[in-house]
C-alpha positions as CSV (number, residue, x, y, z in Angstrom):
1,X,75.6,121.6,77.5
2,X,77.4,122.7,80.6
3,X,80.6,120.8,81.3
4,X,82.2,120.9,84.8
5,X,85.7,119.4,85.5
6,X,86.7,118.3,89.0
7,X,90.4,117.6,89.4
8,X,93.0,117.0,92.1
9,X,95.4,114.3,93.4
10,X,94.4,110.7,93.6
11,X,92.5,110.3,96.8
12,X,91.8,114.1,97.1
13,X,88.0,113.6,97.3
14,X,87.0,114.1,93.7
15,X,84.3,111.4,93.7
16,X,82.7,112.8,96.8
17,X,82.7,116.3,95.5
18,X,81.2,115.1,92.2
19,X,78.5,113.4,94.2
20,X,77.8,116.7,96.0
21,X,77.6,118.5,92.7
22,X,75.2,115.8,91.4
23,X,72.9,116.4,94.4
24,X,72.9,120.1,94.0
25,X,72.1,119.8,90.3
26,X,69.4,117.2,90.9
27,X,67.5,119.7,92.9
28,X,67.4,122.0,89.9
29,X,66.7,119.5,87.1
30,X,65.9,115.9,86.3
31,X,68.6,113.3,87.1
32,X,68.5,112.2,83.5
33,X,69.8,115.6,82.5
34,X,73.0,115.0,84.4
35,X,75.8,112.8,83.2
36,X,78.9,111.8,85.3
37,X,82.1,110.5,83.7
38,X,85.4,109.5,85.3
39,X,88.7,110.0,83.6
40,X,89.6,106.5,84.7
41,X,87.2,105.2,82.1
42,X,89.7,106.4,79.4
43,X,92.7,104.4,80.5
44,X,94.1,103.0,77.3
45,X,93.4,99.4,76.3
46,X,96.2,97.1,77.3
47,X,94.7,93.8,76.3
48,X,97.7,93.2,74.0
49,X,100.1,93.3,77.0
50,X,100.8,90.6,79.6
51,X,99.4,91.1,83.1
52,X,103.0,91.7,84.3
53,X,103.5,94.4,81.7
54,X,100.3,96.1,82.7
55,X,101.5,96.2,86.3
56,X,104.4,98.2,85.2
57,X,102.3,100.9,83.4
58,X,102.6,104.4,84.8
59,X,98.9,105.1,85.3
60,X,99.5,108.6,86.5
61,X,101.2,109.9,83.4
62,X,99.1,111.7,80.7
63,X,100.1,109.0,78.1
64,X,98.2,106.4,80.1
65,X,94.9,108.0,79.2
66,X,93.1,108.2,75.8
67,X,92.3,111.9,76.3
68,X,91.7,112.3,72.6
69,X,88.7,110.0,72.8
70,X,87.4,111.9,75.8
71,X,87.6,115.2,74.0
72,X,85.9,113.7,70.9
73,X,83.1,112.3,73.0
74,X,82.5,115.6,74.8
75,X,82.3,117.3,71.5
76,X,79.9,114.6,70.2
77,X,77.6,115.1,73.2
78,X,77.6,118.8,72.7
79,X,76.6,118.2,69.1
80,X,73.6,116.2,70.3
81,X,74.9,112.8,69.5
82,X,74.8,109.7,71.7
83,X,78.2,108.1,72.5
84,X,79.5,104.8,73.8
85,X,81.5,105.5,77.0
86,X,84.4,103.1,77.6
87,X,84.6,101.2,80.9
88,X,87.7,100.0,82.7
89,X,88.6,96.8,84.7
90,X,90.9,97.7,87.6
91,X,91.7,94.1,88.5
92,X,92.7,93.2,84.9
93,X,94.4,96.6,84.4
94,X,92.8,97.1,81.0
95,X,89.7,98.5,79.3
96,X,86.6,96.3,79.5
97,X,85.0,95.2,76.2
98,X,81.6,96.5,77.3
99,X,80.6,100.2,76.8
100,X,77.8,102.3,78.2
101,X,75.6,104.4,75.9
102,X,75.2,108.0,77.0
103,X,72.8,110.6,75.7
104,X,73.6,114.3,75.6
105,X,72.9,115.8,79.1
106,X,72.2,119.4,80.2
107,X,75.2,119.1,82.5
108,X,78.2,116.9,82.2
109,X,80.4,116.3,85.3
110,X,83.9,114.8,84.7
111,X,86.3,114.0,87.5
112,X,90.0,113.0,87.1
113,X,93.6,113.7,88.0
114,X,94.7,115.2,84.7
115,X,91.8,117.0,83.3
116,X,93.5,120.4,83.3
117,X,96.9,119.2,82.0
118,X,96.3,119.4,78.3
119,X,94.9,122.5,76.5
120,X,92.5,120.6,74.2
121,X,90.8,118.9,77.2
122,X,91.0,121.9,79.5
123,X,89.2,124.1,77.0
124,X,86.2,121.7,77.1
125,X,85.2,122.8,80.5
126,X,82.9,125.7,81.3
127,X,84.2,125.6,84.9
128,X,87.2,123.9,86.4
129,X,87.3,122.9,90.1
130,X,90.5,121.7,91.9
131,X,90.6,120.0,95.2
132,X,93.7,120.9,97.2
133,X,94.2,118.0,99.6
134,X,97.4,117.2,101.6
135,X,99.2,114.2,100.1
136,X,99.3,112.3,103.4
137,X,95.5,112.3,103.5
138,X,95.4,111.3,99.8
139,X,97.7,108.3,100.4
140,X,95.6,107.1,103.4
141,X,92.5,107.3,101.3
142,X,94.1,105.5,98.4
143,X,95.3,102.7,100.6
144,X,91.8,102.1,101.9
145,X,90.2,102.2,98.5
146,X,92.8,100.1,96.5
147,X,93.0,97.4,99.1
148,X,89.3,97.1,99.7
149,X,87.9,97.7,96.2
150,X,90.6,96.9,93.8
151,X,92.3,93.8,95.2
152,X,95.6,95.5,95.8
153,X,98.2,94.7,98.5
154,X,99.4,97.4,100.9
155,X,103.0,96.9,99.6
156,X,101.9,97.4,96.0
157,X,99.9,100.6,96.8
158,X,102.9,102.1,98.6
159,X,105.4,101.1,95.9
160,X,103.2,102.7,93.2
161,X,102.7,105.8,95.3
162,X,106.5,106.3,95.7
163,X,107.5,105.4,92.1
164,X,104.7,107.0,90.1
165,X,101.8,108.6,91.9
166,X,103.7,111.1,93.9
167,X,106.3,112.1,91.2
168,X,103.5,112.5,88.6
169,X,101.5,114.6,91.0
170,X,104.4,117.0,91.3
171,X,105.1,117.0,87.6
172,X,101.6,117.2,86.1
173,X,98.7,117.4,88.6
174,X,99.9,120.1,90.9
175,X,100.9,122.6,88.1
176,X,97.4,122.1,86.5
177,X,95.7,123.8,89.5
178,X,96.7,127.1,87.9
179,X,94.0,126.3,85.3
180,X,91.2,126.0,87.9
181,X,88.4,128.6,88.3
182,X,87.8,127.4,91.9
183,X,90.3,125.8,94.3
184,X,88.8,124.1,97.3
185,X,91.3,123.7,100.2
186,X,91.1,120.6,102.4
187,X,89.2,121.2,105.6
188,X,86.6,123.6,104.0
189,X,83.4,123.0,105.8
190,X,80.8,121.1,103.7
191,X,78.3,123.9,104.2
192,X,80.7,126.4,102.7
193,X,81.6,124.0,99.9
194,X,77.9,123.6,99.2
195,X,77.4,127.4,99.1
196,X,80.4,127.9,96.8
197,X,79.3,125.2,94.4
198,X,75.7,126.3,94.4
199,X,76.7,129.8,93.5
200,X,79.0,128.6,90.8
201,X,76.4,126.4,89.2
202,X,73.6,129.0,89.5
203,X,75.8,131.6,87.8
204,X,76.7,129.1,84.9
205,X,73.1,128.0,84.5
């Protein structure tokens, strides 16, 4: 099983790049052979906490994620086992009770902010891609996404950015770019991105 990691700041374009990778791969194999996972699915369960306490959680710190479960499930998929992927409720700020069954794919795509921050998880990837996007652009994208899709107010998005997102990026996300095999700067033409990713995937396959 080929495992590709796509990391970068919140709002850097990880989801869009993951979709591009999916399209490239789907031209080479069946869609059922490709599995996409988001690191956000592994936010820790907070059902034992009040909603006010959940609002105060630092969601950009490594401790907010159950990375040990992600590593365990990657290894289980590699061993040929089905797994029950967790899901997350952004409005309730806790893990959902439902899970999604996943079968071992030929290629596993995982996107998230802190994939290259911990050795046990970093070592799971055959290739690591980091999106280097200016933070002002990341913030603008995050405002659009969180207000439109996650029921957040502009004030809450800006407060979270200043208090946790930006400091955690500097402390944990930015240094992890050193673990990347490929760094894609913001502004790289889509055609060039496509060529780079196609070459990377062809070499790995």
